[in-house]
ZAMARGU-4260 file (C-alpha; in steps of 0.2 Angstrom, whole numbers, plus 5000, padded with zeros to 4 digits):
<rodrens>
0) 4534/5137/4683 | 4539/5119/4685 | 4547/5115/4702 | 4554/5099/4710 | 4546/5097/4728
5) 4559/5099/4741 | 4556/5087/4756 | 4551/5095/4772 | 4557/5087/4789 | 4543/5077/4796
10) 4547/5081/4814 | 4548/5097/4823 | 4565/5105/4825 | 4576/5100/4840 | 4578/5112/4855
15) 4585/5130/4852 | 4602/5126/4860 | 4608/5108/4856 | 4618/5100/4869 | 4632/5094/4858
20) 4638/5112/4858 | 4644/5110/4875 | 4658/5099/4870 | 4663/5108/4854 | 4677/5121/4854
25) 4675/5131/4839 | 4673/5150/4839 | 4660/5149/4825 | 4649/5138/4836 | 4650/5150/4851
30) 4644/5167/4857 | 4635/5177/4843 | 4639/5163/4830 | 4630/5149/4840 | 4616/5141/4830
35) 4598/5144/4834 | 4588/5130/4826 | 4571/5133/4833 | 4560/5142/4820 | 4550/5157/4825
40) 4532/5159/4819 | 4526/5176/4812 | 4526/5188/4827 | 4519/5206/4825 | 4532/5215/4836
45) 4525/5227/4849 | 4530/5245/4846 | 4543/5245/4860 | 4556/5250/4848 | 4569/5263/4853
50) 4565/5277/4842 | 4551/5278/4829 | 4548/5265/4816 | 4548/5274/4799 | 4530/5274/4792
55) 4538/5276/4774 | 4547/5260/4775 | 4538/5246/4765 | 4545/5229/4762 | 4555/5214/4769
60) 4572/5214/4776 | 4579/5196/4774 | 4595/5187/4779 | 4602/5170/4777 | 4615/5161/4788
65) 4622/5145/4795 | 4614/5136/4809 | 4620/5118/4812 | 4606/5107/4817 | 4616/5091/4821
70) 4633/5089/4828 | 4646/5089/4813 | 4655/5073/4809 | 4671/5082/4807 | 4679/5100/4809
75) 4665/5112/4807 | 4667/5126/4795 | 4657/5142/4797 | 4650/5139/4779 | 4643/5121/4784
80) 4628/5126/4795 | 4611/5123/4789 | 4602/5138/4781 | 4590/5148/4791 | 4581/5164/4785
85) 4577/5178/4796 | 4564/5190/4789 | 4557/5207/4796 | 4542/5215/4786 | 4539/5233/4788
90) 4522/5241/4783 | 4514/5257/4789 | 4525/5258/4805 | 4521/5240/4809 | 4534/5226/4811
95) 4533/5207/4809 | 4546/5195/4811 | 4549/5176/4808 | 4563/5164/4805 | 4563/5147/4796
100) 4576/5134/4792 | 4578/5130/4773 | 4572/5112/4771 | 4585/5106/4759 | 4586/5088/4753
105) 4601/5085/4764 | 4594/5092/4780 | 4578/5082/4777 | 4589/5066/4775 | 4598/5070/4791
110) 4582/5073/4800 | 4576/5056/4796 | 4593/5049/4802 | 4594/5059/4817 | 4612/5064/4814
115) 4623/5073/4802 | 4627/5063/4786 | 4637/5073/4774 | 4655/5080/4774 | 4658/5099/4776
120) 4670/5111/4768 | 4685/5105/4778 | 4681/5086/4777 | 4687/5074/4764 | 4675/5072/4749
125) 4673/5060/4735 | 4686/5066/4722 | 4675/5061/4708 | 4661/5073/4713 | 4669/5085/4726
130) 4656/5098/4727 | 4641/5087/4725 | 4647/5075/4739 | 4647/5090/4751 | 4631/5095/4760
135) 4621/5108/4751 | 4615/5119/4765 | 4607/5134/4755 | 4614/5145/4769 | 4623/5159/4759
140) 4612/5171/4749 | 4594/5176/4746 | 4589/5182/4728 | 4572/5188/4723 | 4566/5182/4706
145) 4549/5178/4698 | 4539/5181/4714 | 4550/5170/4726 | 4566/5171/4736 | 4579/5159/4731
150) 4590/5152/4745 | 4607/5148/4738 | 4624/5139/4744 | 4642/5145/4744 | 4649/5132/4733
155) 4635/5131/4720 | 4619/5121/4724 | 4601/5119/4721 | 4590/5135/4722 | 4577/5133/4735
160) 4561/5143/4733 | 4553/5152/4748 | 4537/5163/4748 | 4542/5181/4752 | 4527/5184/4763
165) 4528/5168/4774 | 4545/5160/4771 | 4535/5144/4767 | 4546/5132/4756 | 4540/5131/4738
170) 4551/5117/4731 | 4567/5118/4721 | 4567/5129/4706 | 4571/5120/4690 | 4570/5135/4679
175) 4555/5130/4669 | 4561/5112/4668 | 4577/5116/4659 | 4590/5117/4673 | 4603/5103/4673
180) 4617/5111/4684 | 4619/5119/4701 | 4618/5138/4703 | 4631/5150/4711 | 4628/5158/4727
185) 4626/5176/4720 | 4616/5177/4704 | 4610/5194/4699 | 4592/5200/4697 | 4592/5213/4683
190) 4579/5226/4689 | 4576/5233/4672 | 4573/5217/4663 | 4568/5205/4677 | 4581/5192/4671
195) 4591/5182/4682 | 4610/5180/4677 | 4620/5166/4685 | 4634/5154/4684 | 4640/5138/4691
200) 4657/5129/4693 | 4664/5112/4689 | 4678/5103/4699 | 4681/5087/4690 | 4680/5090/4671
205) 4676/5104/4658 | 4667/5115/4658 | 4674/5122/4674 | 4661/5136/4672 | 4643/5137/4665
210) 4634/5154/4662 | 4616/5156/4661 | 4601/5168/4660 | 4583/5165/4665 | 4569/5176/4658
215) 4556/5186/4669 | 4545/5170/4671 | 4559/5160/4678 | 4563/5150/4662 | 4581/5146/4657
220) 4583/5154/4640 | 4602/5154/4638 | 4616/5143/4644 | 4633/5142/4638 | 4650/5134/4644
225) 4664/5145/4648 | 4682/5140/4644 | 4693/5140/4659 | 4710/5132/4661 | 4705/5122/4676
230) 4694/5122/4692 | 4692/5139/4699 | 4683/5147/4714 | 4675/5163/4709 | 4661/5168/4721
235) 4651/5182/4712 | 4646/5188/4695 | 4643/5206/4689 | 4631/5214/4677 | 4628/5229/4667
240) 4614/5234/4656 | 4620/5224/4641 | 4634/5213/4648 | 4639/5201/4661 | 4656/5200/4669
245) 4663/5183/4674 | 4677/5182/4687 | 4693/5171/4686 | 4706/5173/4700 | 4722/5164/4704
250) 4715/5158/4720 | 4708/5140/4718 | 4709/5122/4724 | 4724/5112/4721 | 4718/5100/4708
255) 4731/5086/4712 | 4727/5086/4731 | 4708/5087/4726 | 4710/5072/4714 | 4722/5061/4725
260) 4716/5065/4742 | 4698/5073/4741 | 4703/5089/4751 | 4699/5106/4744 | 4716/5115/4748
265) 4715/5132/4741 | 4731/5141/4735 | 4735/5158/4729 | 4746/5158/4713 | 4753/5176/4713
270) 4762/5173/4696 | 4744/5172/4687 | 4733/5187/4683 | 4716/5191/4689 | 4705/5190/4674
275) 4687/5197/4671 | 4678/5191/4656 | 4665/5202/4648 | 4651/5193/4638 | 4635/5200/4630
280) 4620/5195/4641 | 4615/5181/4629 | 4631/5178/4619 | 4639/5161/4617 | 4654/5157/4628
285) 4666/5158/4614 | 4663/5177/4613 | 4670/5181/4631 | 4683/5195/4630 | 4695/5193/4644
290) 4704/5207/4653 | 4720/5204/4664 | 4723/5213/4681 | 4734/5212/4696 | 4733/5195/4705
295) 4722/5194/4719 | 4704/5189/4724 | 4687/5196/4726 | 4673/5188/4736 | 4660/5202/4732
300) 4658/5216/4719 | 4648/5231/4723 | 4642/5235/4705 | 4646/5238/4687 | 4640/5249/4673
305) 4644/5255/4655 | 4652/5271/4652 | 4654/5273/4633 | 4666/5260/4627 | 4671/5256/4645
310) 4665/5244/4658 | 4667/5251/4675 | 4667/5239/4690 | 4670/5242/4709 | 4672/5229/4722
315) 4682/5223/4737 | 4699/5217/4732 | 4711/5206/4742 | 4728/5209/4735 | 4736/5195/4745
320) 4723/5181/4749 | 4736/5169/4754 | 4730/5157/4768 | 4742/5157/4782 | 4736/5145/4795
325) 4743/5147/4813 | 4748/5130/4819 | 4744/5135/4837 | 4725/5136/4832 | 4725/5117/4828
330) 4713/5109/4816 | 4703/5125/4814 | 4718/5135/4808 | 4715/5134/4790 | 4697/5140/4792
335) 4701/5154/4804 | 4715/5160/4792 | 4704/5160/4777 | 4690/5170/4785 | 4703/5184/4790
340) 4698/5194/4776 | 4710/5209/4770 | 4701/5218/4757 | 4699/5236/4751 | 4688/5246/4738
345) 4695/5245/4721 | 4690/5250/4703 | 4693/5240/4687 | 4690/5248/4670 | 4689/5238/4653
350) 4688/5246/4636 | 4678/5235/4624 | 4684/5244/4609 | 4703/5245/4612 | 4705/5231/4625
355) 4713/5243/4638 | 4713/5237/4656 | 4715/5250/4670 | 4713/5247/4689 | 4715/5259/4704
360) 4714/5257/4723 | 4700/5268/4729 | 4703/5266/4748 | 4713/5256/4761 | 4700/5253/4774
365) 4697/5234/4777 | 4679/5232/4771 | 4668/5218/4763 | 4650/5212/4762 | 4646/5227/4751
370) 4629/5232/4743 | 4623/5247/4732 | 4605/5250/4730 | 4602/5233/4722 | 4587/5240/4713
375) 4600/5249/4702 | 4612/5234/4698 | 4620/5236/4682 | 4619/5255/4681 | 4630/5269/4688
380) 4628/5270/4707 | 4636/5283/4718 | 4633/5275/4735 | 4637/5258/4743 | 4636/5251/4760
385) 4650/5240/4767 | 4655/5231/4783 | 4670/5237/4792 | 4680/5221/4797 | 4694/5226/4810
390) 4711/5218/4807 | 4717/5206/4820 | 4700/5199/4825 | 4700/5180/4828 | 4683/5178/4818
395) 4674/5189/4806 | 4668/5204/4815 | 4655/5215/4807 | 4660/5230/4818 | 4652/5245/4808
400) 4644/5252/4793 | 4654/5261/4780 | 4645/5272/4767 | 4656/5275/4751 | 4654/5289/4738
405) 4660/5281/4722 | 4662/5298/4714 | 4678/5302/4725 | 4680/5287/4736 | 4676/5297/4752
410) 4666/5288/4766 | 4657/5290/4782 | 4657/5277/4795 | 4647/5271/4810 | 4656/5260/4823
415) 4644/5248/4832 | 4644/5250/4851 | 4654/5238/4862 | 4647/5220/4862 | 4636/5223/4846
420) 4640/5214/4830 | 4630/5219/4814 | 4626/5211/4797 | 4627/5214/4779 | 4617/5230/4777
425) 4606/5233/4762 | 4599/5250/4757 | 4580/5252/4757 | 4572/5266/4748 | 4559/5276/4757
430) 4541/5276/4749 | 4542/5289/4735 | 4561/5291/4736 | 4568/5305/4725 | 4587/5301/4726
435) 4598/5286/4726 | 4601/5287/4745 | 4584/5293/4750 | 4580/5279/4762 | 4586/5268/4775
440) 4600/5255/4779 | 4596/5240/4789 | 4606/5228/4800 | 4602/5213/4810 | 4612/5216/4826
445) 4618/5203/4838 | 4624/5206/4856 | 4636/5195/4865 | 4623/5193/4879 | 4611/5185/4867
450) 4600/5200/4863 | 4596/5203/4844 | 4588/5218/4836 | 4585/5226/4819 | 4593/5243/4818
455) 4587/5256/4805 | 4599/5270/4799 | 4595/5285/4789 | 4605/5282/4773 | 4609/5300/4771
460) 4616/5301/4789 | 4624/5285/4793 | 4637/5293/4805 | 4623/5298/4817 | 4618/5280/4821
465) 4602/5271/4820 | 4585/5281/4820 | 4576/5266/4826 | 4580/5249/4835 | 4568/5235/4835
470) 4571/5221/4848 | 4567/5204/4841 | 4559/5189/4851 | 4573/5177/4848 | 4592/5177/4845
475) 4599/5180/4828 | 4616/5173/4825 | 4629/5182/4815 | 4626/5176/4797 | 4629/5180/4779
480) 4620/5189/4766 | 4605/5201/4767 | 4593/5209/4755 | 4579/5222/4755 | 4564/5216/4745
485) 4552/5230/4741 | 4534/5230/4746 | 4529/5229/4727 | 4540/5213/4726 | 4533/5205/4742
490) 4515/5209/4741 | 4512/5216/4724 | 4507/5234/4719 | 4492/5233/4732 | 4504/5229/4746
495) 4496/5223/4762 | 4504/5219/4779 | 4511/5201/4781
</rodrens>
């Protein structure tokens, strides 16, 4: 695969706790959210775990998240921090940990300058190139494809390649020399075909969405524009065995304010429908079939699958994503309001023969950051694992794990003990797994006193709490998306310890 080399900072990272934090009053730079910007080299952890480390757990638990290296030039948004990847490798009961900043082009430029250079999500940007003028932090998700992890950014950016064994940077993926656009934060790896399905957004002129597919060797083999009525802000994409589902929600940046003032002010248009566009995996954009539903917004979908003529899709729906800033919270009010997610599990059904569209609410618990067994993306799955987000919290609080049964919408829940906050929690099949939930669920845990651990749950008995707790040698701030990478994906069929 052809790659463009990503510059690596020429000097060592600054101290773990930068002094500028002492003069910044922002809850997303304090306590369990405070950045840790010193990398940790690979450390084989001593077996001082609470409980027994499973010997049938083989692979890598990885998570991305924001860690501001330099003092931000304007109001800091949680999405602005530089990407740092934390990884824990499990093999034969042994555990190894390391962390590494994602050496993006923008971070390298700031390192050379010794200060922040780029506007963040809440800053004024160049109206002619609003997304491109913001800092690409690659801090949001991690996706495995063609033997590498891709670190990706919230508002669409460059895909930064990392070695899954060492986290060493491996350049910027150009999709076999054919990529000409940025890539969304949540492309989907199809476990059956090894394809990568992705989209990107445009803010200035059509196409406002572009859809693409990479083949198993990482080469872009399909790309097509998608006709949207204007700039939009979908965050996710969904796949089935033969189709992809594109998202178009009535929550998007005000184009006039963006064009005239350079600020991304997001508004909810409750008189416009939610739309999902179904397209064949490698079909032209003109073939998209759009289905209309109740207005709202979805950050993350669980999964989708085909059921005869029907496409079935489950996700975390926000029926009223209106941003209501509290003036008493000052210049951070918009960010704090936007991050107070109110979402519940919902199902959408789309009939490709009749055009019928049906939706139903499956539960009313406030949940998000949802994952099925990602090795089953695009096929019918029974189980998923969500984060419980208590209403009324000032900041995003990963307060517990909720396991849903999608056959009847029943659930079981584990609430984290006082002082602990979790992370997105992927499913990891045990070696030789015989059922969809035959394995473990993992979470990076952060305590308000600075301790960090990885907790391992039995996926069949979430409500009993962790079977194993592994203390980590450095603090892991609360972050964004996590993945389980199987031993075969990390080390190949003849897996060896990291």
